[in-house]
C-alpha positions in Angstrom: 2.4 13.6 6.6 3.1 14.1 2.9 2.5 17.4 1.2 -1.2 18.2 1.0 -3.1 19.1 -2.1 -3.8 22.8 -2.7 -6.6 24.1 -0.5 -6.5 21.1 1.9 -5.6 21.2 5.6 -4.6 18.8 8.3 -6.7 18.5 11.4 -7.5 16.2 14.3 -10.9 14.4 14.4 -11.5 16.4 17.6 -11.3 19.6 15.5 -13.8 18.3 13.0 -16.4 16.6 15.2 -17.8 16.2 18.7 -18.4 12.9 20.4 -21.3 11.3 22.2 -20.0 8.3 24.2 -22.7 5.7 24.6 -24.3 4.7 27.9 -26.3 1.6 28.6 -29.9 2.3 29.7 -31.4 0.2 32.5 -31.8 -3.4 31.5 -35.4 -3.4 32.6 -36.2 -0.7 30.0 -35.1 -2.8 27.0 -37.5 -4.7 24.8 -37.8 -6.3 21.4 -41.4 -5.2 20.7 -40.7 -1.8 19.3 -41.6 0.2 22.4 -39.6 3.3 23.0 -36.4 4.5 21.3 -34.4 2.3 18.9 -31.3 1.1 20.8 -28.0 0.2 19.1 -25.0 -1.6 20.5 -21.9 -3.0 18.8 -23.8 -6.2 18.1 -26.2 -4.4 15.8 -23.3 -3.1 13.5 -23.5 -4.4 10.0 -21.6 -3.8 6.8 -22.6 -0.1 6.5 -25.5 0.7 8.7 -26.7 -0.8 12.0 -29.8 -3.0 12.2 -32.5 -2.1 14.7 -33.7 -5.0 16.7 -34.0 -3.6 20.3 -35.7 -0.7 21.9 -35.5 1.1 25.2 -38.0 3.2 27.2 -35.2 4.9 29.1 -32.6 6.2 26.6 -29.6 7.9 28.1 -27.3 8.8 25.1 -28.5 9.5 21.5 -27.0 9.0 18.1 -28.2 10.7 14.9 -28.5 9.6 11.3 -25.9 12.2 10.4 -23.3 10.7 12.8 -20.6 8.2 12.2 -20.9 5.3 14.7 -17.8 3.5 16.0 -17.6 0.4 18.2 -15.3 1.3 21.0 -15.2 -1.9 23.1 -14.2 -5.5 22.5 -13.2 -7.6 19.5 -15.0 -5.4 17.0 -13.5 -2.1 18.4 -12.9 0.3 15.5 -15.7 -1.0 13.3 -17.6 1.8 11.7 -21.2 2.3 10.6 -23.2 5.2 9.4 -25.3 6.7 12.2 -29.0 6.3 13.0 -31.6 8.1 15.1 -31.4 6.0 18.2 -30.1 5.5 21.7 -26.5 4.1 21.9 -25.0 1.7 24.4 -21.6 1.9 26.0 -20.0 -0.1 23.3 -20.8 2.6 20.7 -19.6 6.2 20.3 -21.2 8.7 17.9 -18.8 10.9 15.9 -20.8 14.0 15.2 -19.4 16.1 12.3 -19.1 19.8 13.1 -20.6 20.9 9.8 -23.4 19.5 7.6 -22.3 17.2 4.8 -19.1 15.9 6.3 -20.5 12.5 7.5 -19.4 10.4 4.5 -16.1 12.2 4.1 -15.2 11.3 7.7 -16.6 7.8 7.4 -14.6 6.9 4.3 -11.5 8.4 5.6 -11.7 6.4 8.9 -12.6 3.1 7.2 -9.0 2.1 6.4 -8.0 2.7 10.0 -10.2 0.2 11.7 -7.2 -2.1 12.7 -5.3 0.9 14.0 -8.3 2.0 16.1 -8.7 -1.6 17.4 -5.1 -1.6 18.5 -5.7 1.6 20.4 -8.5 -0.1 22.4 -6.2 -3.0 23.3 -3.5 -0.6 24.4 -5.8 1.1 27.0 -6.2 -0.1 30.6 -10.0 -0.3 30.2 -9.9 -2.0 26.7 -11.8 0.8 25.1 -11.2 3.5 22.5 -11.5 6.6 24.6 -12.8 10.0 23.6 -9.2 11.2 24.0 -8.0 8.7 21.4 -10.8 9.6 19.0 -10.0 13.3 19.4 -6.3 12.8 18.6 -6.8 10.9 15.3 -5.1 12.9 12.5 -7.0 13.5 9.3 -6.9 15.6 6.2 -9.6 18.1 5.3 -10.5 19.0 1.7 -12.5 22.0 0.7 -16.3 21.3 1.2 -17.0 21.4 -2.5 -14.2 18.9 -3.2 -15.4 16.7 -0.3 -18.8 16.4 -2.0 -17.2 15.4 -5.3 -14.9 12.9 -3.5 -17.8 11.3 -1.7 -19.9 11.1 -4.9 -17.0 9.4 -6.8 -16.4 7.0 -3.9 -20.0 6.0 -3.8 -19.9 5.3 -7.5 -16.7 3.4 -7.5 -17.3 1.4 -4.3 -20.8 0.5 -5.3 -19.5 -1.1 -8.5 -16.7 -2.8 -6.5 -19.3 -4.0 -3.9 -21.4 -5.5 -6.7 -18.4 -7.4 -8.0 -17.5 -8.6 -4.5 -21.1 -9.8 -4.0 -20.9 -11.8 -7.2 -17.6 -13.3 -6.1 -18.9 -14.3 -2.7 -22.0 -15.8 -4.4 -19.7 -17.9 -6.6 -17.6 -18.8 -3.6 -20.7 -20.1 -1.8 -21.8 -22.1 -4.8 -18.3 -23.7 -5.0 -18.5 -24.6 -1.3 -21.9 -26.2 -2.0 -20.5 -28.1 -4.9 -17.6 -29.3 -2.8 -20.1 -30.7 -0.3 -22.1 -32.4 -3.0 -18.9 -34.1 -4.3 -18.0 -35.3 -0.8 -21.5 -36.7 -0.3 -21.5 -38.4 -3.7 -18.1 -40.0 -3.0 -19.3 -41.6 0.3 -22.8 -42.5 -0.6 -22.1 -44.2 -3.9 -23.2 -41.7 -6.6 -19.6 -40.9 -7.7 -18.8 -44.6 -8.3 -22.1 -45.6 -10.0 -20.3 -45.8 -13.4 -17.5 -47.8 -11.8 -20.0 -50.3 -10.5 -21.6 -50.6 -13.9 -18.3 -51.4 -15.5 -17.5 -54.1 -12.8 -20.9 -55.7 -13.5 -20.3 -55.8 -17.2 -16.9 -57.3 -16.7 -18.2 -59.8 -14.2 -15.6 -58.7 -11.7 -16.0 -60.5 -8.3 -15.0 -58.3 -5.4 -15.2 -58.5 -1.6 -18.4 -56.7 -0.6 -18.5 -54.1 2.2 -20.2 -56.6 4.5 -17.5 -59.2 3.8 -14.8 -56.5 4.4 -16.3 -55.5 7.7 -16.5 -59.1 8.9 -12.8 -59.6 7.9 -11.8 -56.5 9.8 -13.8 -57.6 12.9 -12.3 -61.1 12.8 -8.7 -59.7 12.5 -9.5 -57.3 15.3 -10.5 -60.1 17.6 -7.5 -62.1 16.6 -5.1 -59.2 17.5 -6.8 -58.8 20.9 -6.5 -62.6 21.6 -2.8 -62.6 20.5 -2.1 -59.7 22.9 -3.9 -61.4 25.8 -1.9 -64.7 25.2 1.4 -62.7 25.1 0.5 -61.0 28.4 -0.3 -64.3 30.0 3.0 -65.8 28.8 4.9 -62.7 30.0 3.3 -63.2 33.5 3.9 -66.9 33.4 0.2 -67.6 33.8 -2.1 -70.2 32.2 -5.0 -68.5 30.4 -8.1 -68.9 32.6 -11.2 -70.7 31.5 -13.4 -68.8 29.0 -11.0 -65.9 28.9 -12.0 -65.2 25.2 -15.5 -64.2 26.5 -14.0 -61.0 28.0 -13.4 -59.7 24.5 -14.7 -56.1 24.3 -16.7 -56.4 21.1 -17.2 -53.1 19.3 -20.8 -51.9 19.1 -22.4 -51.7 15.7 -24.2 -48.5 14.8 -27.9 -47.9 15.0 -29.0 -47.9 11.3 -32.6 -46.9 11.9 -32.3 -43.3 10.5 -29.4 -43.9 8.1 -29.8 -43.5 4.3 -30.0 -46.5 2.1 -26.6 -47.5 0.6 -25.8 -49.1 -2.7 -25.7 -52.9 -3.0 -22.6 -54.3 -1.6 -22.2 -51.5 1.0 -22.8 -51.7 4.7 -22.8 -49.4 7.7 -20.2 -49.7 10.5 -19.3 -47.7 13.6 -16.0 -45.9 13.8 -15.2 -48.2 16.7 -15.6 -51.3 14.4 -13.2 -50.1 11.8 -10.5 -48.1 13.6 -8.4 -47.6 16.7 -9.3 -44.4 18.6 -6.9 -42.4 20.9 -7.2 -39.2 22.9 -4.4 -36.7 23.0 -2.0 -35.0 25.5 -3.1 -32.3 27.9 -0.7 -29.3 27.9 0.6 -28.5 31.4 3.7 -27.0 33.0 5.4 -30.3 33.4 5.3 -30.8 29.6 7.2 -27.6 28.7 9.5 -28.7 25.9 13.0 -29.4 27.3 15.1 -32.5 26.6 12.5 -34.9 25.1 10.5 -32.5 23.0 8.4 -33.4 19.9 6.1 -31.7 17.5 2.7 -31.0 19.0 -0.5 -30.5 16.9 -3.3 -28.3 18.2 -6.8 -27.6 17.2 -5.5 -24.6 15.2 -3.5 -27.0 13.0 -6.7 -28.9 11.9 -9.1 -27.2 9.4 -12.0 -29.0 7.7 -10.3 -31.3 5.2 -6.9 -29.8 5.4 -3.9 -29.3 7.7 -2.4 -25.9 8.7 1.1 -26.6 9.7 2.7 -23.1 9.5 2.7 -22.9 13.3 3.4 -26.2 15.1 4.3 -26.1 18.8 6.4 -28.6 20.8 5.7 -30.6 23.9 7.8 -32.8 26.3 7.1 -36.5 26.2 7.7 -39.0 29.0 9.2 -42.5 28.6 7.1 -44.8 26.5 4.7 -42.2 25.3 6.0 -41.7 21.8 5.4 -45.3 20.8 1.8 -45.0 21.9 1.0 -41.5 20.8 3.0 -40.8 17.6 0.9 -40.1 14.6 1.2 -42.1 11.4 0.2 -41.1 7.9 -3.5 -41.9 7.4 -4.6 -41.0 10.9 -7.7 -38.9 11.0 -7.6 -36.0 13.5 -11.0 -34.8 14.8 -11.6 -31.5 16.7 -13.0 -32.5 20.0 -14.5 -29.2 21.2 -15.5 -25.8 19.7 -17.7 -22.9 20.6 -19.3 -23.2 17.2 -21.6 -26.2 16.3 -20.6 -25.8 12.7 -16.9 -26.4 13.5 -17.2 -29.2 16.1 -15.9 -32.5 14.7 -14.1 -30.9 11.7 -11.3 -33.2 10.7 -8.3 -33.7 8.5 -6.1 -36.5 7.3 -2.6 -36.6 8.8 -0.1 -36.7 5.9 3.0 -37.8 7.9 4.9 -34.7 6.8 6.3 -34.1 10.3 8.1 -37.1 11.9 7.1 -38.2 15.4 4.3 -35.6 15.8 1.8 -36.1 18.6 -1.5 -34.2 19.3 -3.3 -32.4 22.1 -6.2 -33.7 24.1 -8.6 -31.4 22.2 -8.0 -33.6 19.1 -9.1 -37.2 18.8 -7.1 -39.6 16.7 -8.9 -42.2 14.6 -6.7 -44.8 12.9 -8.7 -46.7 10.3 -7.9 -50.4 9.9 -8.7 -52.2 6.7 -10.5 -49.3 5.1 -9.2 -46.3 3.1 -8.4 -43.5 5.6 -9.4 -40.8 3.1 -12.8 -42.4 2.6 -13.5 -42.2 6.4 -12.3 -38.6 6.6 -14.4 -37.7 3.5 -17.5 -39.1 5.2 -16.9 -37.3 8.5 -16.5 -33.9 6.6 -19.5 -34.5 4.4 -22.9 -33.1 5.4 -24.0 -36.6 6.5 -21.0 -37.0 8.8 -21.3 -33.4 10.1 -24.9 -34.0 11.0 -24.1 -37.1 13.1 -21.1 -35.4 14.8 -23.2 -32.4 15.6 -26.0 -34.4 17.2 -23.5 -36.3 19.4 -21.7 -33.1 20.4 -24.8 -31.2 21.7 -25.2 -31.0 25.4 -27.8 -29.6 27.8 -25.3 -26.9 28.9 -25.2 -25.4 25.5 -21.5 -26.4 25.0 -20.4 -28.6 22.2 -17.9 -31.4 22.8 -17.0 -34.8 21.6 -15.1 -37.6 23.3 -13.5 -41.0 22.4 -16.7 -42.8 23.4 -18.9 -40.5 21.3 -16.7 -40.7 18.3 -16.7 -44.5 18.6 -20.5 -44.5 17.9 -20.4 -42.5 14.7 -21.7 -44.5 11.7 -19.5 -44.8 8.6 -20.5 -46.2 5.2 -18.3 -49.1 4.2 -18.0 -49.8 0.4 -15.9 -52.7 -1.0 -12.3 -51.8 -0.6 -11.7 -51.5 -4.4 -14.7 -49.1 -4.7 -13.4 -47.0 -1.8 -10.1 -46.6 -3.7 -11.9 -45.8 -7.0 -14.2 -43.3 -5.3 -11.2 -41.4 -3.8 -9.5 -41.3 -7.2 -12.5 -39.7 -8.9 -13.0 -37.4 -5.9 -9.4 -36.2 -6.0 -9.6 -35.4 -9.7 -12.8 -33.4 -9.1 -11.5 -31.6 -6.0 -8.3 -30.6 -7.8 -10.3 -28.8 -10.5 -12.5 -27.3 -7.8 -9.4 -26.1 -5.8 -8.2 -24.1 -8.9 -11.6 -22.4 -9.2 -11.8 -21.6 -5.4 -8.2 -20.2 -5.5 -9.1 -18.0 -8.5 -12.2 -16.6 -6.6 -10.1 -16.0 -3.4 -7.4 -14.2 -5.5 -10.1 -12.0 -7.0 -11.4 -11.1 -3.6 -8.0 -10.2 -2.4 -7.5 -8.0 -5.5 -10.9 -6.3 -4.7 -9.7 -5.6 -1.2 -6.5 -4.1 -2.6 -8.5 -2.1 -5.1 -10.7 -0.7 -2.4 -7.6 0.4 -0.4 -6.1 2.1 -3.4 -9.4 3.9 -4.2 -9.6 5.2 -0.6 -5.9 6.1 -0.6 -6.3 8.1 -3.8 -9.4 9.8 -2.5 -7.7 11.3 0.5 -4.5 12.1 -1.3 -6.5 14.4 -3.6 -6.0 12.2 -6.6 -9.6 10.9 -7.2 -11.4 13.9 -8.5 -10.3 17.2 -10.2 -9.8 20.2 -8.0 -11.7 23.5 -8.4 -9.7 26.7 -7.7 -13.0 28.4 -6.8 -13.6 26.0 -3.9 -13.4 27.7 -0.5 -10.1 26.4 1.1 -10.3 24.0 4.0 -8.5 26.4 6.2 -11.5 28.8 6.0 -13.8 25.9 6.9 -11.7 25.0 9.9 -11.6 28.7 11.1 -15.4 28.9 10.8 -15.8 25.7 12.9 -13.4 27.1 15.6 -15.3 30.4 15.6 -18.7 28.7 16.0 -17.4 26.6 18.9 -15.9 29.6 20.6 -19.1 31.4 20.3 -21.1 28.6 21.8 -18.6 28.3 24.6 -19.3 32.0 25.5 -23.0 31.5 25.8 -24.2 31.3 29.4 -25.9 28.2 30.7 -29.6 28.3 30.2 -31.8 27.9 33.3 -33.8 24.7 33.5 -37.1 26.6 33.3 -36.1 28.4 30.2 -34.9 25.2 28.7 -38.2 23.6 29.3 -40.0 26.5 27.6 -37.7 26.1 24.7 -38.4 22.4 24.5 -42.2 23.0 24.5 -41.8 25.6 21.7 -39.7 23.2 19.6 -42.3 20.4 20.1 -45.1 22.7 18.9 -43.0 23.9 16.0 -42.3 20.3 14.9 -46.0 19.7 14.4 -46.3 23.0 12.6 -43.3 22.2 10.3 -44.9 18.9 9.3 -48.3 20.5 8.8 -46.8 23.3 6.7 -44.9 20.8 4.6 -48.1 19.0 3.7 -46.1 16.2 2.2 -42.9 14.2 2.7 -40.0 16.1 4.2 -36.5 14.7 5.1 -36.2 14.2 8.9 -33.0 16.3 9.2 -34.7 19.1 7.2 -37.7 19.0 9.5 -35.3 19.2 12.5 -33.4 22.1 10.9 -36.7 24.0 10.4 -37.4 23.5 14.1 -34.1 25.2 14.9 -32.4 21.9 16.0 -29.1 21.7 14.2 -25.4 21.1 15.2 -24.8 22.4 18.7 -28.4 22.3 19.9 -29.2 21.5 23.5 -29.4 17.7 24.2 -32.8 18.3 25.9 -34.2 20.0 22.8 -33.0 17.1 20.6 -34.5 14.5 23.0 -37.8 16.4 23.1 -38.0 16.2 19.3 -37.5 12.4 19.4 -40.1 12.1 22.2 -42.6 14.1 20.2 -41.9 11.9 17.1 -42.6 8.8 19.2 -45.8 10.2 20.5 -47.0 11.1 17.0 -46.1 7.6 15.9 -48.0 6.0 18.7 -51.0 8.2 17.8 -50.8 7.0 14.2 -50.1 10.6 13.1 -46.7 10.0 11.6 -45.5 8.2 8.5 -41.8 7.3 8.2 -40.1 6.0 5.1 -36.5 5.1 4.4 -34.9 6.8 1.4 -32.2 4.5 -0.2 -29.7 4.8 -3.0 -29.7 2.7 -6.2 -27.9 -0.2 -4.2 -30.6 -0.2 -1.5 -28.4 1.5 1.1 -30.1 3.8 3.5 -29.5 7.6 2.9 -32.0 9.1 5.3 -35.5 9.0 6.7 -38.4 11.2 5.5 -41.5 12.1 7.5 -45.1 13.0 6.8 -47.8 14.1 9.2 -51.0 12.1 8.8 -54.5 13.4 9.4 -55.7 13.2 13.0 
């Protein structure tokens, strides 16, 4: 650790806080109707404070609004939230500062270490961040007065930064919406309306979409018949009578619920205008050895773009490359995904990697006679996404596509010349949009870096001026140690005495609220009841139980106090007339 600022000290988190490791109450005690104690699990964590959406009538472990909550289990391990007065499940631990006013100082100091904490959970046998790991985290401690100034400055700077980030994210969302509107306009005719006007004025005669589709279908049948004749000749057979009737004609789409298209356009099914091919299943026998080729996976296909930084390899068997190799212009569609918004996302293969093949979770569509990018644009537009999503839904709740499902997808077919014109206009507009999106993305990255720099400066003693009159952190640490040692010396209180104390506290809580006669911060009310850091768990739980009873009797008013940005600071209480 680098040299500390004057008056600062180093300490472990275990020296600065105690820990309440969460425990799940019985499932039968949980409800969503507001009955009992608010109950928080990792799933309720938000940007800064947890959301309350579940309650329990049998709480086992409690958090406080002065705690720092940390997720200790799963993919979100290490995520931090400010505490709340609630029960906590096993996925949550409450970090309880040893002294009043240290909550935000610890919260902000731990924020940059989320990934480090998450790695600690993966390194444990149980996949959790243990109390031992939490206790051993090394931190720095500023004098209490300086802690207050640091937190105030952080709140000011980060609030401004958060406001800027919110504006950037709003701009990002609008750009995404604009992108979708461009895609839709390109494949539903709005983008080429001026082009059509020009063609009419010029008297240009072009093949209509319907004529194009008929030509594609005629040529498709001719290719099938040519293959059949070649097969008969190879086998030395005379074609049987009416063999042409066995032609598997592609099924046209159901156009009942499809939007109206411009004059000269027509709807077709994917099967009518393309060749569809499934991919290769990865298995031990295909480990890349002697006959290995580039192997595209779902991870390589984003919506509208390829991600080719990490391309695997796979072993091909004799004759497979000729049948399965991708060619530029192929459309790759994601066949399965846990998210309905991602199912069916697709990208145009650019041919940048020679002899690439694809896995079975990607479906290859090879357009014939139409512009490949026009097909891909439709599939990635809101109209195409809607059709793909409907076909992907199953009764099991999983989302999956197949070659047969893809073949039924309707596709708008414009005249070939208009398809090409539409894609030219779209590319020009998307190029300008890409620049704007990259600018916003860069600004967001800069905001992240700025946040990291602010937090680094804060805990290096560089954010606010120091006051030589501040009590050194070493004195604070010594006082915390002394208070802990004193509590450790106290004999365990008998159960009967504890119950008497609990009853006294409950009575005093009512008295405190009556004496206040107006709003009083919840933590201040607890303090006046003698419940502060180090209080018996039973006394704390009795207070919460009494609060719940008062609430049920309509004797208690509770309001949330927020800062200028609407973020929760604390609760305040008021006793209502009986």
